N, C-alpha and C positions, 0 to 999 in steps of 0.2 A: 859687600858694604854692609852693615847692620843700619837700616832704615829705621825710620824714629817709630813706627807702630810697631817693630819685632822690638826694638829697646823698651819701651812703655810696658808689652807683654812679660818682659823678663823681668821688670822691675816688678808688678802684682805678682808673678808667681815666687819670685824671690824673697818679698815683702810680705807673703801671707797672703794675697790678695787685697792687702790694702793700695789703696791710691798713692801715690808719690804726695811726701807733706801731708801725711796727714789729711788727706782731704778727702768728705765723707759723701757716702754717693746719692747724686742726685744734686750734688753742687754746683755752683758757679761753672759755667764753663772756664777752664785753666787758660791763664792769659797766654799770649803767644811770646815764646822768648824773645827777648828783647824790645817788646813792646814798654812804652811808658806807664802801664800799670802791671807788666812784671818786673820792672825794676822797683816798681814801688812798695808792689808784696815782697820783694823781697829783702827791701831795706827793712820792711816793719819786722821782718820776723828772725834776720839776724841775730845770732848772739855771740856772746865771747867764747870763742874756742878755750876748749881745755888745754893745759899745758902738753904741749905733745900731740895733741888731737889735731883731726880734719881739720882745716880751714879751708875756703875758698882759693887763698892765694896759693896754697899748696896744691889743690885740685889743677889751679891752674897751670902750676908751674909741670905738673906730674903731666897735662895735654900734652901738652906744648913739647916733653920730650917725646911723646907718645907719636906726635904729630912729624917732629922734626926727620926719627928714625926711622917709620914707615908710609909715612906719608898721609893723607886725609883718609882714604882708605881704610888705616889702620884703629885710626880715632873712635872708639868705643869706651862706654862706661865701664864695661869689663877691662878693659885694657889699662884705662889708666887706674884701677882700684889694685890692679896687679903690679905694674908700677908703684905703686903707694905702702903695698904688700898688707894689703887690708880685702875686705869681703865687699861684692857691690851693693849688698844691702847696707852698708857702712855708706857707703858712698852716695845710694841714693836717697840717704837723707838729706843730704847738701845737692844735690843734684839730679834732675829726674829725667834727664833724657839727652841722649848724643847735642842735638839740638841748643842744651843751653848748654854746654859747653862749647860750641862753636861761636855761641853767643858769647861769651865770657870770654874768649881767648880774642875776639873781632874785637869788643873794646880795651885789653889788657892790651894788645899790641900799641894802641893810640898813647897810653901813657910815656912813649918814645918819643914823641911830637914834642920840639923843644918851643916854647915860646917866647921868644929873645926880641925885645926892643931894639933897633935899629939905631934909634934918636935920628933918622935922617927919613922921618916922617910917613905919613899913613903909607903911600904906595912901595917903598923900601921894605916897611914892615909886613905889606899883603905878600907881597913877593915870598919875601921869609920863610911867612907862615906856609903860603902854596908850596914851595921846595921842601922845605920840612915833610909836610903829609905825602906829598910825592915820594921821599925817599925813606919813610918808614912804612908808609903802602908797599911800596918797590920789594921790602924785604922781607915784609910777614910772611910766615909758612903757609896760611890759608890759600887756598885758590882761588881765582876770583869769584867763582861761581859760588862756592862756600861763603867768604867773606863779606857777600855783598848780597846776601838771601835772607838776610834778617832785620828788621828794623832796628835802629839806634838809638838807645837811651841811656845807655850808661854812660857813669862817673868820668871815665874819660873822652869819652862822644862829645859828652854837655860841656866838658873843659877847654875840647876846643870851637866847639861852635859859639859858647859864649867871648871866647878868645876872638871870632870871626867877628860876631855882632860886635862886640867893644870897639876894635880898630874902625870899622864904616859909621859907628857912630860918632866916634869921636874924631873922625874926619870930614862930618857935618851932614852925615845921610840921617833922614827919617827912621824913625822906627821901620815903617814900612819898607822903603829903599834898602836899608839894612839887611831886613830880612831877606829880600828877593838878591841881595848882592853874594850876602854870604852862604844862600842854598845854591845859587849857581856856582861861587868859588871853589865850594866844596864837591859837588857834584862832579865839575869839568876834573878836576884834580882826579876824584876818584876813576873817573871812564876813561880817561887818558890813561891813567894806569892799567886798570883792566882791560884794555885793547893791547896796550905795551906788553904785559906780560903772558899774554894768548898766545896759542901758539900761531896765530893769522897776523899778528900783531906787526909792527914795527922795531927796528932795531936799531942800534948804530953806525949802519949802513942803507937805511931805509926800508921798502915795503918787504915783507917777507914773501918767498917765489916770485920777485919778480924777473930773476933770470930769462931772458929769451922775450922779455917785453916788447923790443923793438921789431923782432921775428912775428909777433904775434900782431902786431899793429900790422904791417904791411900784407898780412894775407887775409883781413879787413876790405870789406866792400872802398874803395879809393873815394867815391863821393859820401862816406860818414864818417862819423869820429872825428871832425876836423880840430876839433881841441883837445882833443886828448893827442893828435900828432902833432900839433902845436906845445903842448904843454905839461903832455903827458909821463915825459921823461923826468921833468922836476919833480912830479906829483909821486911818483912811486922810489926815489931819491931820496926824501927829504928824510933825515934819519929823527929817532923819537924824541930825542934832545931839542931839537926843532922846534918840532911839531909842539909839543911844550912850549916853549919859551914865546913861540909866537901866537896862540892862543890864551896866554898868559899877559904877554903885552896887551894884546885887541880887549882883552876882557880890562882890565886895568886902564884903559885909555878911554872905554865906556863910563868905568865909575868918574874918571876925574872930568871925562865932558858933563855927566848929573851934575857932578860936584860945582863946575863952573858954571852952571844953568842956575846951578840957585845962589850963586854968589859966594860957595863956598872956597876951601882952600883945595883946587882941583887943579891948581897949576902948578905944584909939584914934579919937578923934571922925572921923565920914566928912568927907571935903573935900568943896566947895559944886563942883558942876558948874561 
């Protein structure tokens, strides 16, 4: 794998020692890729690409091709430049590092999240948004460790957050409540997906590596792990879809309770998983 420091050294060497994006020596510390400041600076310096020239969209699509063909280990600025039949220095005018590629890809895939109003109330809309986010994150080509390693303030991430906040504000939550609800909702889905996609996660048949669980319990001291003996089989057998649906339902129950306490529309009937 090519790490960020090596990528930056290559960038400086191939551009005659000049820092990426024309930063002068002694300039302010570069913004962390994915941070609000990084996106702000990127938007400020964005120019209309020449006809047939490089653009962020073309670079991201080429990076996705590299990622799908060779995995995250193959994703380097040099590999993307080769995919585009251009030189690394040309690409470094647009992308300063591998971290920036990962940041742009992570935001790009969120454009696939469909924002659809069901017409059946806030709860159905919230469930629809959560299921859409899970669908997209499960299918994205970045591994969990890479996809979640950068802060997210890109246009597609902001679109998702805006939709979540609007949903809860329209339901009747205060700004503070809506902020907490949106943060919990998005982090719950992302966390469940990370575990689901990991080698030690859960699948359609329950927890990974649970074969022999009964034998494991039977070999433990008889006066210990009483709860595992009573409900351990149920714990390891819960499939990933049921984990997600159960957690989503309990989260939405909590929002409904908060709305009811405030005299809002928390009485919307729950949506079947």
